[in-house]
C-alpha positions in Angstrom: -19.6 -25.1 38.4 -19.4 -23.8 34.7 -18.3 -20.8 35.5 -15.7 -21.7 37.8 -14.1 -23.6 35.1 -14.4 -21.0 32.4 -12.3 -18.9 34.9 -9.8 -21.2 35.6 -9.2 -22.4 32.0 -9.2 -19.0 30.1 -7.9 -16.8 33.5 -4.9 -19.0 33.7 -2.8 -19.1 30.8 -3.4 -15.0 31.5 -2.2 -15.0 34.6 0.8 -17.1 33.7 1.5 -14.5 31.2 1.5 -11.1 32.9 3.6 -13.3 35.7 6.6 -14.2 33.2 6.2 -10.4 31.7 6.9 -8.8 35.0 9.6 -11.4 35.9 11.0 -11.0 32.4 11.1 -7.2 33.0 12.4 -7.1 35.9 15.2 -9.8 35.9 15.0 -10.3 31.9 13.9 -13.1 29.7 16.6 -15.7 30.6 15.5 -16.1 34.2 12.1 -15.8 33.4 12.5 -18.8 31.9 14.6 -20.9 33.8 12.8 -19.5 36.4 9.5 -21.0 34.9 11.1 -23.9 34.3 12.1 -25.0 37.6 8.4 -24.2 38.9 7.6 -26.1 36.5 9.1 -29.2 37.2 7.7 -29.6 41.0 
């Protein structure tokens, strides 16, 4: 259980960083931030 917690807590922000970086490269930073804001408000 401790390993799962570490993966989720440590890996979640890193995965989000990769996804936001990829979206920022593909669509531009403004679109990536707006999409992240819309996604997180759900």
